[in-house]
C-alpha positions as CSV (number, residue, x, y, z in Angstrom):
1,M,73.6,10.0,177.1
2,Y,75.4,9.0,173.9
3,D,79.2,9.1,173.4
4,V,78.7,10.7,169.9
5,I,75.8,12.2,167.9
6,I,76.6,12.3,164.1
7,V,74.5,14.7,162.1
8,G,74.0,13.3,158.6
9,A,73.5,9.8,157.4
10,G,75.7,10.1,154.1
11,P,78.7,7.9,153.6
12,V,81.1,10.1,155.7
13,G,78.7,10.2,158.7
14,S,77.9,6.5,158.4
15,Y,81.5,5.5,158.1
16,I,82.4,7.4,161.2
17,A,79.4,5.8,163.0
18,G,80.5,2.4,162.0
19,K,84.1,2.9,163.1
20,L,83.1,4.4,166.5
21,A,80.5,1.8,167.2
22,T,83.1,-0.9,166.6
23,M,85.2,0.7,169.3
24,R,82.2,0.2,171.6
25,H,81.1,3.9,171.6
26,K,77.3,4.6,171.9
27,V,76.6,6.3,168.7
28,L,73.4,8.2,167.3
29,V,73.1,9.2,163.6
30,M,70.5,11.9,162.9
31,E,69.2,12.3,159.4
32,A,66.8,15.1,158.3
33,K,65.3,13.0,155.6
34,E,63.0,10.1,156.0
35,S,65.6,7.5,155.0
36,A,69.3,7.5,153.8
37,G,70.4,7.5,150.1
38,H,68.8,10.8,149.1
39,K,72.2,12.5,148.0
40,R,71.4,14.9,145.0
41,C,73.4,15.8,142.1
42,C,76.2,13.4,142.5
43,T,77.9,11.8,139.3
44,G,78.7,8.7,141.4
45,I,82.3,8.5,139.9
46,V,84.8,7.4,142.4
47,G,88.5,6.3,142.0
48,Y,89.8,2.9,142.9
49,E,91.7,4.3,145.9
50,C,88.2,5.2,147.3
51,V,86.8,1.8,146.4
52,R,89.7,0.1,148.4
53,S,89.5,2.5,151.3
54,C,85.8,1.8,152.1
55,S,85.7,-1.9,150.9
56,L,83.1,-1.2,148.2
57,E,81.2,-4.2,147.3
58,S,81.3,-5.2,143.5
59,G,77.5,-5.1,143.4
60,L,77.5,-1.4,144.0
61,I,79.6,-0.7,140.9
62,L,77.5,0.1,137.8
63,R,80.4,0.2,135.5
64,E,84.1,0.7,135.4
65,V,85.8,3.7,133.9
66,S,89.2,3.3,131.9
67,E,88.7,6.1,129.5
68,A,86.9,9.5,129.2
69,R,86.7,12.3,126.7
70,L,87.2,16.0,127.1
71,I,85.5,18.2,124.7
72,S,86.5,21.8,124.1
73,P,84.1,24.7,123.3
74,S,84.6,24.2,119.5
75,G,84.5,20.5,119.6
76,K,88.1,19.6,119.8
77,I,88.6,16.3,121.7
78,I,91.3,14.9,124.2
79,R,90.8,11.3,125.0
80,L,92.2,10.0,128.3
81,S,92.5,6.3,128.2
82,R,94.4,3.7,130.4
83,D,94.8,0.0,130.1
84,K,93.3,-0.5,133.5
85,P,90.2,1.0,135.1
86,Q,90.9,4.2,136.9
87,A,87.5,4.8,138.4
88,C,84.0,3.4,138.5
89,V,80.5,4.7,138.5
90,I,78.7,3.5,141.6
91,D,74.9,3.2,142.5
92,R,75.0,6.2,144.9
93,K,71.7,5.4,146.7
94,A,72.8,1.6,147.4
95,F,76.2,2.9,148.4
96,D,74.7,5.1,151.0
97,L,72.4,2.3,152.2
98,S,75.3,-0.1,152.3
99,M,77.2,2.2,154.6
100,V,74.2,2.6,157.0
101,A,73.7,-1.3,157.1
102,K,77.4,-1.7,158.1
103,A,77.2,0.9,160.8
104,E,74.0,-0.5,162.2
105,C,75.4,-3.9,162.2
106,R,78.3,-2.6,164.4
107,G,75.7,-1.1,166.9
108,A,75.1,2.5,165.7
109,T,71.5,3.9,166.1
110,Y,69.8,5.9,163.3
111,L,67.1,8.4,163.7
112,Y,65.4,9.7,160.7
113,S,63.1,12.6,159.7
114,S,65.0,14.5,162.3
115,P,66.5,17.8,161.0
116,V,68.9,19.2,163.6
117,R,68.2,22.9,164.4
118,S,70.8,23.6,167.0
119,I,73.9,22.2,168.8
120,E,74.4,23.7,172.3
121,L,77.8,23.3,174.1
122,S,78.3,23.0,177.9
123,S,81.2,22.0,180.0
124,D,80.6,18.3,180.0
125,R,78.2,17.6,177.0
126,V,76.5,18.7,173.8
127,K,72.7,19.2,173.4
128,V,71.5,18.4,169.8
129,T,67.9,19.7,169.3
130,T,65.7,18.4,166.4
131,A,62.4,19.6,165.0
132,G,60.9,16.8,163.0
133,E,57.5,15.2,162.7
134,A,57.5,14.4,166.5
135,G,58.0,17.9,167.4
136,Q,61.0,19.5,169.0
137,R,63.4,16.9,170.8
138,G,66.6,17.1,172.6
139,F,69.4,14.6,172.7
140,E,72.7,14.8,174.6
141,A,76.2,13.2,173.9
142,R,79.8,13.8,175.0
143,A,80.6,15.0,171.6
144,A,79.0,15.7,168.1
145,V,80.1,15.4,164.6
146,I,78.6,17.5,161.6
147,A,78.7,15.4,158.5
148,S,75.5,16.7,156.9
149,G,76.9,18.2,153.6
150,F,76.9,21.9,152.6
151,G,74.9,23.9,155.1
152,R,75.7,27.1,157.0
153,S,73.5,27.3,160.0
154,L,75.1,24.8,162.4
155,T,78.7,25.6,161.5
156,E,78.3,29.3,161.6
157,S,76.4,29.1,165.0
158,L,79.4,27.3,166.4
159,G,81.8,30.0,165.1
160,M,83.4,27.7,162.4
161,G,83.3,30.5,159.9
162,R,81.6,30.7,156.5
163,Y,82.2,29.0,153.2
164,G,84.6,31.2,151.2
165,D,83.3,30.0,147.8
166,F,80.7,27.5,146.5
167,V,79.0,26.5,143.3
168,T,75.5,24.9,142.5
169,G,75.3,21.5,140.7
170,V,72.2,20.3,138.8
171,Q,71.8,16.8,137.2
172,T,69.2,14.5,135.9
173,E,69.0,10.9,134.5
174,V,68.3,10.4,130.8
175,T,67.8,7.7,128.2
176,T,70.8,7.5,125.9
177,A,71.5,6.1,122.4
178,G,74.6,3.9,122.8
179,V,76.7,6.2,124.8
180,D,79.6,4.3,126.2
181,E,82.2,6.9,127.3
182,V,82.3,9.3,130.2
183,T,82.4,12.8,128.5
184,V,83.2,16.2,130.0
185,Y,82.1,19.3,128.0
186,L,83.9,22.6,128.6
187,G,83.1,26.2,127.4
188,N,81.2,29.1,128.7
189,H,78.3,28.4,126.4
190,V,77.8,25.1,128.3
191,A,78.8,25.8,131.8
192,P,80.6,29.1,132.4
193,G,83.8,28.7,134.4
194,F,83.0,25.0,135.1
195,F,81.9,21.9,133.1
196,A,79.2,19.6,132.1
197,W,79.1,15.9,132.2
198,L,77.5,12.8,130.4
199,V,78.1,9.7,132.5
200,P,76.6,6.5,131.3
201,T,75.4,4.2,134.1
202,S,74.2,1.3,131.7
203,V,73.5,0.6,128.1
204,E,70.6,2.8,128.0
205,R,70.9,5.1,130.9
206,A,73.1,8.1,131.8
207,R,73.5,11.0,134.3
208,V,73.7,14.4,132.8
209,G,74.6,17.5,134.8
210,L,76.8,20.6,135.2
211,L,78.1,23.0,137.6
212,A,77.3,26.8,137.4
213,R,77.2,29.9,139.6
214,R,74.2,31.3,138.1
215,T,70.9,29.8,136.6
216,P,72.2,26.2,136.4
217,A,68.9,24.8,135.5
218,A,68.7,27.0,132.4
219,Y,72.2,25.8,131.2
220,L,71.2,22.2,131.8
221,R,68.1,22.5,129.7
222,Q,70.2,24.1,126.9
223,F,72.8,21.2,127.4
224,L,70.0,18.6,127.1
225,S,68.7,20.1,123.9
226,Y,72.1,20.0,122.4
227,L,72.7,16.3,123.4
228,T,69.4,15.4,122.0
229,G,70.1,17.2,118.7
230,E,73.4,15.4,118.5
231,G,71.6,12.0,118.9
232,L,73.4,11.2,122.1
233,I,70.2,11.0,124.3
234,A,66.5,10.4,123.6
235,Q,64.0,13.3,123.7
236,Q,63.4,14.0,127.4
237,D,59.9,14.8,128.5
238,G,59.0,15.9,132.1
239,V,62.6,15.6,133.4
240,D,63.3,16.0,137.1
241,F,66.3,18.0,138.1
242,S,68.2,17.5,141.3
243,Y,70.2,20.1,142.9
244,G,73.2,20.5,145.3
245,S,75.6,23.1,146.6
246,I,79.2,22.3,146.7
247,P,81.8,24.1,148.7
248,L,85.0,25.1,146.9
249,R,87.0,26.1,150.0
250,P,87.1,24.7,153.4
251,L,85.9,26.2,156.6
252,A,88.3,28.3,158.6
253,K,87.7,26.0,161.6
254,T,86.6,22.3,161.6
255,C,86.6,21.8,165.4
256,A,85.2,23.4,168.5
257,D,84.6,22.3,172.0
258,R,83.2,18.7,171.6
259,V,82.5,19.1,167.9
260,L,84.1,18.2,164.6
261,V,83.0,18.9,161.0
262,V,83.8,16.4,158.4
263,G,83.3,15.9,154.7
264,D,81.3,18.4,152.5
265,A,80.2,20.2,155.5
266,A,83.9,21.1,156.2
267,G,84.6,21.9,152.6
268,Q,86.9,18.9,152.2
269,V,86.0,18.8,148.4
270,K,88.1,18.8,145.3
271,P,87.8,22.4,143.8
272,T,88.6,21.0,140.4
273,S,85.9,18.5,140.0
274,G,83.6,19.1,143.1
275,G,84.0,15.5,144.2
276,G,83.9,15.0,147.9
277,I,83.4,11.2,148.7
278,Y,87.1,10.2,148.9
279,Y,88.5,13.2,150.5
280,G,85.6,13.0,153.1
281,L,86.5,9.5,153.9
282,I,90.0,10.3,154.3
283,C,89.2,13.0,156.9
284,A,86.7,10.7,158.6
285,D,89.5,8.3,159.4
286,I,91.3,11.2,161.0
287,A,88.3,12.3,162.9
288,V,87.6,8.8,164.2
289,S,91.3,8.4,165.6
290,T,91.0,12.1,167.1
291,L,87.6,11.3,168.8
292,E,88.8,7.8,170.1
293,A,91.7,9.4,171.9
294,A,89.7,12.3,173.2
295,L,86.8,10.2,174.4
296,T,89.2,7.8,176.1
297,D,91.0,10.7,177.9
298,N,87.7,12.5,178.5
299,S,89.4,15.5,176.9
300,L,87.1,17.0,174.4
301,S,88.1,20.6,174.3
302,A,88.8,22.5,171.1
303,R,92.4,22.5,171.9
304,S,92.3,18.6,172.3
305,L,90.3,18.2,169.1
306,A,92.6,20.4,167.1
307,A,94.7,17.5,166.2
308,Y,92.0,16.6,163.7
309,D,92.1,20.0,162.0
310,R,96.0,19.9,161.8
311,Q,96.1,16.4,160.3
312,W,93.5,16.7,157.6
313,R,95.0,20.1,156.4
314,K,98.5,18.5,156.4
315,K,97.0,15.7,154.1
316,L,94.9,17.8,151.8
317,K,96.1,21.4,152.1
318,R,98.3,21.4,149.0
319,E,95.7,19.7,146.9
320,L,92.9,22.1,147.9
321,I,95.1,25.2,147.4
322,T,96.5,24.1,144.0
323,G,93.1,23.0,142.8
324,Y,91.3,26.2,143.9
325,W,94.1,28.4,142.4
326,V,93.6,26.8,139.0
327,R,89.9,26.8,139.3
328,K,90.0,30.6,139.7
329,I,92.3,30.9,136.6
330,Y,90.1,28.7,134.6
331,E,87.0,30.7,135.4
332,R,88.7,33.7,133.7
333,L,89.4,32.0,130.5
334,G,87.5,32.6,127.2
335,D,86.4,29.8,125.0
336,G,89.2,30.7,122.5
337,Q,91.7,30.1,125.3
338,I,90.4,27.0,126.2
339,D,90.6,25.8,122.6
340,G,94.1,26.9,122.4
341,I,95.1,24.9,125.4
342,F,93.6,21.9,123.7
343,D,95.7,22.6,120.5
344,I,98.9,23.0,122.5
345,M,98.5,19.7,124.5
346,K,97.7,17.7,121.4
347,S,100.5,19.4,119.1
348,S,103.1,18.9,121.7
349,G,102.1,15.4,122.8
350,M,101.5,16.5,126.3
351,D,98.2,14.6,126.4
352,R,100.0,11.3,125.7
353,T,102.9,12.1,128.0
354,L,100.4,12.5,131.0
355,L,98.6,9.4,130.2
356,E,102.0,7.4,130.2
357,T,102.9,8.8,133.7
358,E,102.8,6.1,136.2
359,D,101.6,8.6,139.0
360,L,98.5,9.9,137.2
361,S,95.8,9.5,139.7
362,F,92.1,10.1,139.5
363,D,92.0,11.5,143.1
364,W,95.2,13.6,143.4
365,H,95.4,16.3,140.8
366,G,98.0,18.7,142.4
367,D,101.1,17.3,140.7
368,I,99.5,16.8,137.4
369,I,98.2,20.5,137.4
370,L,101.5,21.9,138.4
371,R,103.3,20.0,135.5
372,L,100.8,21.5,133.1
373,V,101.0,25.2,134.3
374,K,104.8,24.9,134.5
375,D,104.9,24.5,130.8
376,R,105.6,28.2,129.5
377,V,103.2,27.9,126.5
378,I,100.3,26.7,128.5
379,A,101.0,29.0,131.4
380,G,101.0,31.9,128.8
381,A,97.7,30.8,127.3
382,M,96.2,30.8,130.8
383,H,97.9,34.1,131.8
384,I,99.7,32.6,134.7
385,V,102.4,35.0,135.9
386,K,103.5,33.2,139.1
387,I,102.7,30.0,141.1
388,P,101.7,31.0,144.7
389,S,104.5,30.0,147.1
390,D,102.1,28.2,149.5
391,I,101.4,25.6,146.7
392,N,104.9,24.4,146.9
393,R,104.9,23.9,150.6
């Protein structure tokens, strides 16, 4: 009988496992794959707030990011540059393995090649059933945490609701020709309604990918051809693509009797960029404090665990609503409108003003977004009539 079973050995699951194990709880982490470190389609860019929150070792940082370029559909450029690094590109596999090692050192147990098929609730425990290489097996605990990334079966079976919206990401690693800046490409010919990226990880290597609702692989092949033609990357032969689905809206419920859902699995993701590591870790801290109190009091009903749902929504609600609202507006823009917004920002000096703003944050986009859309010229270009009232609450 475990205190807590955690589904998923990603950074969020391992972070929770390590924290609970430090509190002397008996923790089991179940992972569907044969080992940790198999996260697919992740740029690996995290802000320094995230670096500090999880005490990221310097050896996991591939390079620091103090500047980036945004490129419009017609090739207009806005360059974002600060004196100090705002983010870094991490070795994502090594990061995941480091989080596992920390959790194991604190006493957590890991079980690999164990995809979870069901979670059954009873009055005094949860039963987690796996169907791996050893056949079907059952494990029991006082509570469970789902931190396995985007997936419908477990959360839907527990009555958590369905993801209101999601997008598919696709990425590959390439050989570059002296690329030194993180570059984001906008335009419906590149990634309709979303964006593509070129993220250097070393002098000669980079991650290239994009988000798209339909046929993402076809768009990525086209984008790779463009980058090759521009001399930015070497000719790619036999490239392997990695895929991943990213929720753009959170689940209606993230707690049930004896169960919490955290991270991508809960939809705790930035709708603007699809990044989920930092928000997932913020919510992981809230989940740990909620579970610690509930385990101590032996009060693990949905009502007792609802404090987790209330607290993480209070922390992130405004960011998620603002980001998703702008995401939907952006998806309706044509390439000419996107180019027009670039022109407005450069001619008005708005791009420089934003860079000089002290509170410009890599991880918190809400205030910056609202400053932009409250500008009447930009609002007109984006056909924004009114800012929803719940954004300002």
